[in-house]
C-alpha positions, 0 to 999 in steps of 0.5 A, a space after each residue: 266601673 261605677 255602681 248602678 244607683 238604686 231605682 227609687 220606689 214609686 209612692 204606692 198608695 197605702 191599702 186604705 187609699 188604694 181601696 177608696 180610689 178603686 171604689 171611686 173608679 168602679 162607682 164612677 164607671 157605673 155613671 158612665 154606663 148609665 149616661 147619668 151626668 147628675 150622679 157623676 158630678 160629685 166625683 169631680 171638682 167644679 174646676 176640673 182641668 181635663 183633656 182627652 184624645 180629641 179634646 183640648 184642655 178644658 177647665 170646669 165641670 160643665 165644659 168637661 161634661 159638654 165637650 167630653 162626656 156628651 161626645 162619648 157616654 151616649 155614643 158608647 156602652 160597657 165602660 169599665 176601668 180595669 181595676 185588676 191592673 190599675 195603679 194608685 200612687 199617693 203623696 206621703 201625707 195622703 192628700 193627693 192620689 193618682 190613678 193610672 187605669 186602663 179602661 174598656 168600652 164598646 164603640 159603634 161604627 156608623 152601620 151599628 157594628 160593634 168594636 172594642 174601644 180600649 183606652 187609658 186614664 190618668 186621674 189626680 184626686 184629692 180628698 173631698 169635703 162633700 159626699 165623695 171622699 175623693 174628688 178628681 181635679 184632673 183627668 186625661 183619658 185617651 184611646 189606645 192607638 188605632 182605636 176610632 175616636 168616633 162612635 155612633 150609638 145614640 143612647 139617652 142621657 138618664 139625668 143632667 
């Protein structure tokens, strides 16, 4: 009988990187809740590559905003990442991090009835050279199975 090979550890981020990424997630969540695109821009690389539940792969912050943010942020409320269960991995040199984070939000049926709108996110982040210490270069956000993709709130955009 052969011995089982040991399972390698995941490259968990050291505390300083983990804390910085959790802070990033908390602060970015606030921009979603406020529908404040302008305040959200510094969190993202200008050539972000992203996709989501119903969005194809897109490249570029403006396209990401127009195809993803515009179809979600004004139409939902209460967005927040579940930081208590978020995992943060990092490259050994600390030059790339991955956040794997569930999120919660509230969606709205056409009649205004509220529904839970949970999902999950994978973000790839690199150190930033602007106002943010980390910026996302990739985002994949998707809803949990069975959650309606459409939400029908109509909140104003705070800042473009």
